[in-house]
N, C-alpha and C positions, 0 to 999 in steps of 0.2 A: 721393487725387487731387491735393490742393493741393500736396503735396510734389513730385509728378510735374510739375505745371505750373511750379513754381519751378525745377526742374532743367532743363526745356525752355527757359525764359526765360534761364537762365544760359548754356546752350549757344548760344542765339541771340545773346546779347550778345557772346560770344567771336567768333562769325562776323562780326558787325558791326565789332568792333574790328580784326579781321584785315583786313577789306576796306578800312577807312578808312586803315590803315597802307599798304596796297597803293596806294591813291590817292596818298598822299604820295610814294611811290617813283616813280610814273608822272610826277608833276610835276617830279621832279628829273632826268628822262632827257635825254640829249644827242641830237644828230642821228644819222642813219644812218651806219654804218661805210662808209668808202671802201675798197672791195676793191682798187682799183688801187694803193693804197699799201702793200699787204701783201706781204711776201716773207720766208719762204714763206707761201703761202695754204694753210691746213690744212683738208682735207676729212676729217671723221670718218665712218667707215662702221660702222653698227650693223646686223647681220644680223637680229636679233630672233628670233622663234619660227616654228615650222612651216616653211612654204615660204620664209620671209623670207631666210635665209642664201643660198638658191639664186638667187632673183630679184635680191636686192641685190648678190650677188657678180657676177652677169652685168652689171648696170648699172655696177658699178665697172669691170669689164673694158672695157666700151665707153667709159667716160669716160677711162680711162687711155690707150686707143687714140687718142681725139680730142685729148688733152692731152699726148701722148707727148713732145713737144719741151720743154714746160714742166716735166714731171716729170723728164726727163733733166737739165735745167738746175737742178733743185732749187727752182724757183719755185712749184711746186705739190706738196704732199705729201699722200698718202693715209694715214690712220691708222686701224687696226682698233680697234674698241671692242666687246669680246665679252661684256660683263657684263649686257646688257639682255635676258636670257632670263627666262621665267616662273619657272624653277627658282631662279635667282639672286635674283630679286626676292622670291620667296616666302621663301627662306631668310633674307633680310635684313629681311623684314617691311616693305618699302618699295616704292613704285612705281618709284623709281630709287635704287639703293644709293648711298651717299655717294661711294664711290670712282669709280663710273661717272659720277656727276654731275660730279665734278672732271675726268674725262677729256673729257666733253662740252664743258665750259666752256673747255677748252684748245684747242678747235677753232674755226674761223670759220664753217663751214657743215657740215651733217650730212646724209648720205644714210642714211635709216633704213628698215629693213624692217618689216613688220607685227609687232605684238606682241600676245600674248594678254592679254585683260582678264578676270579671274575673274568668274563670274556666280554667283548663288545656286544652290547644289547642286553646284558644281564642287569638286574636291578641294583647291583652293588657298585661302589666306586672303583675306579681303575687302580687298585692297589696291587703291589707286586705279589707274586707267588710266595706263600709262606715257606715252601720248600727252598726256593732260591734264596730267600732272605736268610733262612736259618743256616744254609750252607755257607753263605758269605759271612754272617755274624759270628759263627762258631768255627769258621775256616775249615769246613768239612770238604777237603779238596778231592777226595777219592770216592766215587760211587762204585761200589763193588757188587756185581750181580752174577751169581752162579746159575747155570742151567745144566741139568744133568738128566739124560734119558739113556740108561745103560743098555737097553735092548737095541737102541739105534746107534750105539757107539758115540753118543754125544756127551762130552764133558767139557763145557766151556766156562770160562770165568772172564767177565768183562770189567776192565778198569776204565771207567768213564771219568774224564776230568770234570770236576763238579762246580768250579767257581769262575770259569772263564768262558771262552768261545762265544757263541751267539746268545748265551743266557746271562753273561756277566753284567750287562747294563741293559737288560731287556725292556725296562720301563723308561729308559732315557733316550730313546730315539728322537729324531727331530722331524717335525713337519715343516719343511723349509718353505714351501708354498702349498696351495691347494692341489698342485699337480705333482709334488715331489715329497716323498718321505724317505728318511735314511735311518737305518739302524747300524749298530756297531758290533764287530766281532773282536775279541781280545785274546791275544796269546802272549804270555810272558815266559822268559827263560826259567825263572824260579818255579812257576806253576807247572810248566811242562816237565821239567827235570824231576820234580818230586813225584808226579803221578807215574812217570816212566820207571823211576827207581822202585816204587812200590810194586808195580806190575812185575818187574824182573826179579825182585826179591821173593815175591810170592811164587813165581815160576821155579826159582831155585829151591825154595823151601819145600815145595810140593812135588818135586821131581818132574816138572814139566820141561819139555825140551824145545818149545816153540812159542815165541811171542809175535803176534801180528799187529802191526801199526796200521790204523785205518784213518785215512784222510781223503780229501779231494784236492791234493796238492798240485795236481796238473792244471786246475782252474783257479782255485783260491790260493794263489801262489805265495802271498806274503804270510798270512797267519797259519794256514795249513802247512805251507812249506817250512816254516819255522818249527812247527810241532813235529813234523816228520824228521827233520834233520837232528833236532835235539834228542828225540827218542832213539834214533839210530846211534847217536853218539853214546848215550847211556848204555845201549846194548853191547857196545864194544867191551864194556867191563864184565860181561857175562859170556865168555867165549864158548862155554859148553851149551849155550842156548842159541838155537837158530832164530834169527830175526828176518821176517819178511814184511812187506808192506802191500796194502791193497787199497783201492779206491772204494769209497763207501757204497757206490751204486752197484759195483760188481760183487761186493761182499754180501749185500742183501740177496743177490741171486745165488751165490755159492752156498749160503746157509741152507738152501733147499735142494742143493745138488748132493745126492746121496754118495756120489763117488768122491767128492771133495770135502764135504763138511766135517768129516771125521779127522781131517788133517789139522783143523783149528783147535787150539787149546786155550791160550791166554790172549786176550785182545787189549790194546790200549788205544784210546781214541778220544777226540774232543767231545765236548758236552752235548751238543745237539745231535750229532750222529749216534752217540751212545744212547741217548734217550730213545731214539727211534728204533735202532736195531735190537736193543734188548727187549723191547715189546714183541718184535718179530720172533726173537729167540725163545721167549717165554711160551709162545704158542706150542712149541715142540713138547713141552712137559705138561701141557694142559691149560695154557692160557695165563694171562697176567694175574688172574686170581690165585694162581698157585705160586707166584714168584715173590720172594722178598729181596731186600737189598740193604747193604750197609753203606753209610756215609761216614767216612773215616777222616779224622784230623789228628793232629798231634796232641791236643788237649781234650777234645770232645769226640764223641761218636754218636751217630743217630741211626736207628734201624727202623725200616718201614716197609709197607707194601709198595709195589710199583704201579698200582692202579689208582683210580680216582675214588671219589666219595659216593658214587652210585646214587644220586638223588632220586632216580626213577624208582629204585627199590624202596626208598623211604616213602615216596608219594603213593606207591601201591601197597604199602603196609606189609612189606616182606623182609624187614630188617632182621628179624629173628632167624631168617634162613640164610643170612650172608655167610659166605665161605671164609673161614678164618685161616685157611692154609697159607696165604701170602704172609700174614703176620706171624704165623707159627714158623715159617721158613726164616723170616727175619729174626725171630727169637733164637733160632739155631745159630745164626751169625753173631748175635749179641753174646750168647754164652761163650762161643769160641773166642770172641774178641776180648772178653774179660778174663780169659784163662780158665774157664770152666769147661774144658774140652770133653771130659767124661759125660757131663750132662748134655753137651751139644751133640755128641755122637749118639746118645740114647734117644734124644728127641728126633734127630734126623732119621734114625733107623725106624722109629715108631711111625713117623710120617710116611716113609716109603711103604711100610706095611699097610697103613690105613688108606693111603691114597691110590696105590698102584697094585698091591699084591692081594691082601685079604679082602678089602673093600666091603666090610660088613655093614658099614654105613656110608651113604653117598650124599654129598651136598649137591643140590640142583639149583639153589637160589629160590626155590618155591616149596610149597607144602608137599610136593612129590618126593622130596628128600628130607633129610634130617635137619634139625636146627643147628645153629652155630654152637650152642652150649652142649648139645648131645654129641657133636663131633669132638669137642674138646674133652668130654668125658671119655670117649672112645680112645683118643690119643693117650690120655693119662693111664687108662687101663692097660693099654699096650705097653707103655713104659714100665708099668709095674710087672707085667709078665716077662719083659726082657730083663728086668733087674733080679728076678728070682734065681 
């Protein structure tokens, strides 16, 4: 047993050194990229696995429609990146093969379909999640997920820290003995301060007056406690914004409390809690299939659905009926992020009409509803009507 303890300590030391090196890299970072200065602006498109290529392809088609003048003039370029499939990743034995990572880094923003992450018992090797790896490799430190249901008074924006917490070294836990396994949670000063700052800046720019910090600092005292204290410190620079803090368990309850949930506006929270609670929140606007998200860094940005690759739909031959709304919502965020706000507003309004108001076509995931492509046509027709 003594030898097993020594080996575990050695692995832990390697994790600590790796994270300290990452801290130093964060300290050296420059300011956010200025998209208005880029010509051409390169949008990488990764279809991913399962239903990913279908719904991502539809979002790309709508984006090309909205940006057709800039595409024709060569100011915006779409670039296919086809190697982010589970088969290719498994063959390379990496979450992101080296050649695919090089292609990603040659783009400015990325539209990414869902990818399969192997689980225990799957036929694939135990490789890291492609999402987690991409967030770390491109330093996409902020996962931004909006949820809006106007008739319920819900207008939430979640700022989930994307590169630390329980996911930072998720594939580097230690089986100390047959009876004991240990995983690691990571919180850094630089990582916490930058996600907090982004959340408060968003609140200020969008006339929000409340930021809620979500942790379990009463139990996870070291890492969650650090996250809470640092976010509160950043909040002191925004005196016009009310800062409150909640524990993650009671927050999940209060989101379904009609008397309290409308008080929430902007959330900032660690990685694991953010992953869970944003899926709950998405149910209010129609489920995870309706929700998109942005993954923001200073140099790169990636936009995606928040759901998985739906292998059952593939197995049952229903791929053509997959719901593209999650990727179309992600496309709204992409347009806004690159400074095409007029197009972003048009697409968002068209989606509200198609999904919630007019509903001339309905996606059911089966032949009882319309196809993915037909819904994309419906959205583009609605955009044209709004533009007249």
